[in-house]
N, C-alpha and C positions, 0 to 999 in steps of 0.2 A: 072226493077230489083227489086228482095225483099226488099233489104236494102233501096231504095228508095221510095217502098212503105210504109214502117214502117215510114221513115221520114216524109212523107207526111201526114198520119194519125196521127203522134206526133204534128207536126206544127198545125195542125188543132184544136187539142185538147187544145193546150196551149191557142188559142184564148179567150177560155172561162175563164181564169185566170184575175183578175181584182185586182187592189190595195188594199191594206188592207187585202186580203184573207190569210187564213192559207191553205197551200197546201202540199198534201201527195204526196211523191215520189215514184213510185213504183221501182220494181226491173226486169231485164231483158233487152235484147235486143231492144225492141221496147220502154222501158221506158227511155233507154238510151238516146233515140233521143229527148224524151218530156224534161227530164232533161238539155240536152243542148239547147234546143231551151228556157227553162225557163231562164238558163243562160244568153242567148244572151238578152233576154227582159228585166233581172234584170240590165243588163249593160247599158241598154237604159234609166234607170229609173224606172221600175215596181218596187213597194213596196211590198212586201211581206213576210211572215215569212212560214218556211217548216219543215216537219219531214220527216224523211225517213225510209224506208221499210227494208234497210239493211245497214251492215257496208258499201258494196260497192258503192251502191247509195248515202250513206251520204258522202264519199270522193269524189265520183265525183262533188256531190254539192258544197261541201267545195272548191274545186279547181276552181269551176267557181264563187266563192261569193256569192253563194245562202245563204242567212241567214237560219241556221238551229238552232232551238229551241229545249229545251229539253221538254217531253212530258208533265212534271210536269206543264208546264206554258201553256198548251192548253187544252180548255175546249171542242172544238169542232175543227173539219177541215171541211173547206169549199167545197172543192174539192180534190179529188185524181185521179192521171192519173198513171193508170198502164196498162201492158200487160195481155196476156192470151196465155196459151199453146193451147186451143181449146175455142170455143164458138158457141152456138147454136143459133136457131132462137128465143129462149125464152130469149136469154143473160144469161143463165146458163154458168158457167165457168169451166175449169179444168185449174189450176194454181200450180205452183209449180216448174216448169222446171228448175228454178235457185236455188231452196231450199230455197226460203223465205216466204212460203206460210203462215207460222204462223204468223208472222208480217205483211204480207200483210193483212191478214184478220182481225186482230186486228184493223190495220188503216183503212181498208175499211169499218168496222163496225162503226167506230166512224166519219165517213165522211158524210156530208150532200148529196153530190152526188159522186159516183164512176164511171168515165170515162175510159173505155177500148179503147186502141188502138192496131191495129194487122192489119199484111197484109192479103188478100184474103186466103192463104193457110191454116189460122188458123179458118175458119168457117166452120162449119159442120152441117148436118143435125141431126146426134146424136152423143153426147160425147162419147169417149173411145177408139176412136182410137189411140190418146196419151195416155201411161200409166199414171194412177192416182198416184200422189205422196202422199203420207202418212207419216208424222213427227211422229216418234215413240221413246221413252225413250230408251237408251241402256241398262238400266236391263232386263233382262230375255226377250231381243228382240225375241230370238227363239220362246219363247210362243206365244209372239204377232204375229209373223208371220205365225204360224200355225193357230190363230184365224182368221187371214186376208185370207189365202189361203181357209178356209172353206167357206168363202163368194163368192167364185167361182173364184178367179184370181190367177196368177202366181205370188207371190210377190218376188222381187228381191232386195236388198240391193244395193243402189247406191254408185259405186266407185269412186274415183277420185285420180290420181297419184299413182295407186297402193294399195290405202287403202279405209276403209270405210269413205265416205263423211260423213262430220259433218256440222250442220246449225250453223248460229251465236248463237243460243241458245244451242249448243253441243249436240243435238241430231241427230238422224239416219233418213235418207229420205229410204222409202221403196217404189219402183215404183211398182205399182200393175197393171198387164196387165189382164183387164176384158174384153177386146173387147168392143163391142156395150152396152152401158150402158141403159137400158129400163127404169128403176125407178132410177132417180137421188134422189129424195127426201128420198126414202127407203133406198137407199144405205148410203147415209150421215147418217141417224140416226143408222144404223146397226154399221157404222166407229167407231161413236161417244160412241156407246156401248161396245166398247172393251177396257179393262184396258191395258194400256200402248199405246195407241194412243193418241198422242197431239192435233193433228188436220189433217184434211184431204184437199185435194186440190180441192174440190169441192166447187164453190162459187155458190150459188143457190139464186136467187132473189136478188141478191147484186147490181148488174151492173144497172146503170141507162141510160148508153148510151154507144154503141158500134161504133166506127169510124173505119172503114176499106179502107185501102190504096190497090189500085189496080195499076198493072204496066204499064197500060196506062195511069196513071197520074190522074185518077178521084178518088174521096173519094165518099164512101156509108156509111150512116149515119142510125143506127137502134137506136130505143128509146124504152125503156121499158114502157110497157102497166098497169104495176102494180098500 
């Protein structure tokens, strides 16, 4: 089952956490299992400090007695464990299905190592099957959507419970349907060039390791060559 594949990948990733580390906690269905496993190890005596990429992940960590510290007390993060909506062979990612892409990218950029956990369905030859989430400010978002559409996508404002979804930062998420993305780096630069775009869900050259869980119980590990 997909759930078991996610759990297996998460448990494998958590093995890399050692006493004294500052750990970044990701967001999403696979990161959930990593946080649960970290909580189990903390209960057994693992001593860490953690920062979370979303309110949801922080609340889960607190419920499991994982010590959460303010970012002001953290100079660097030893390792962050997070999920991904898609990952290619170069370990480029699409993230943001849970709406936390901005906070996830801030934490990832301050981490010595970023470990991604996923089930096999998230691995692709080319990114783009999953719509690319882009976080935009609400002000004049109609103009921002037109700029996004000009890049060759169909931009759709994410909805939740019959209204526009808002991130923990109060922004909108636009799911951009590009189809296959042939120039990941070029698209990332183009998105950053649009006023109103806060951040995009392309994580380019940020992941150090990808741990993939398979339904047969096996684990596949891909390591960055950069």
